[in-house]
C-alpha positions in Angstrom: 6.7 -4.7 17.1 3.3 -5.0 15.0 3.6 -6.7 12.3 0.6 -6.6 9.7 0.0 -10.1 6.9 2.0 -8.8 4.7 5.0 -8.5 6.4 5.0 -11.7 8.3 4.7 -13.1 4.7 7.6 -11.9 3.7 9.6 -12.3 6.4 8.7 -15.9 6.9 10.5 -15.8 2.9 13.7 -14.9 4.8 12.7 -17.5 7.5 15.1 -20.0 5.7 17.6 -17.5 5.3 17.9 -17.2 9.3 17.9 -21.3 9.6 21.2 -22.2 9.5 21.8 -24.3 12.4 24.5 -23.3 15.1 25.6 -20.4 13.2 24.5 -17.1 14.4 24.3 -15.3 10.7 22.2 -16.2 7.9 22.6 -17.8 5.2 23.8 -16.0 2.3 21.2 -14.5 -0.1 21.8 -14.2 -4.2 21.4 -10.7 -5.6 18.5 -11.6 -7.5 16.7 -13.9 -4.3 17.3 -9.7 -3.1 15.7 -8.1 -5.7 13.0 -9.9 -6.5 11.8 -10.7 -2.6 12.1 -6.4 -2.3 10.5 -6.2 -5.3 7.9 -8.9 -4.5 7.2 -6.3 -1.1 7.3 -2.9 -2.4 5.8 -3.4 -5.8 4.2 -6.1 -5.8 4.2 -9.8 -7.0 2.4 -9.2 -10.2 4.5 -6.5 -10.9 6.3 -6.9 -14.0 8.1 -5.0 -16.9 7.6 -6.0 -20.9 10.5 -4.3 -21.8 13.4 -7.3 -23.4 16.3 -6.0 -21.6 19.4 -7.5 -19.6 18.7 -8.3 -15.3 20.4 -5.4 -14.9 17.9 -3.1 -17.0 15.4 -4.0 -15.3 17.1 -2.5 -12.1 16.5 1.1 -13.4 12.2 0.5 -13.9 12.4 -1.2 -11.1 14.7 1.5 -9.0 11.6 4.3 -11.6 8.7 2.4 -9.6 9.8 2.5 -6.2 11.0 6.0 -6.5 8.1 6.9 -7.9 5.6 4.7 -5.6 7.0 6.1 -2.6 7.4 9.9 -3.2 8.0 11.2 0.5 7.8 15.2 0.9 9.3 16.8 3.2 
């Protein structure tokens, strides 16, 4: 599978989780680390909200931004 430069950059960030010695499974990733990685990949590393909200409320803004950005037609 061909990977573009951006995909490779983010897959390299995941490499630390797979570098787990003799274990065949990756190291655990926190919810926050997952959310940050996916938000950076899908919305761009400069995406942020200026609203003074909790992490749980921010998830709503992230979900909305992702859905709006990746509007697919059937």
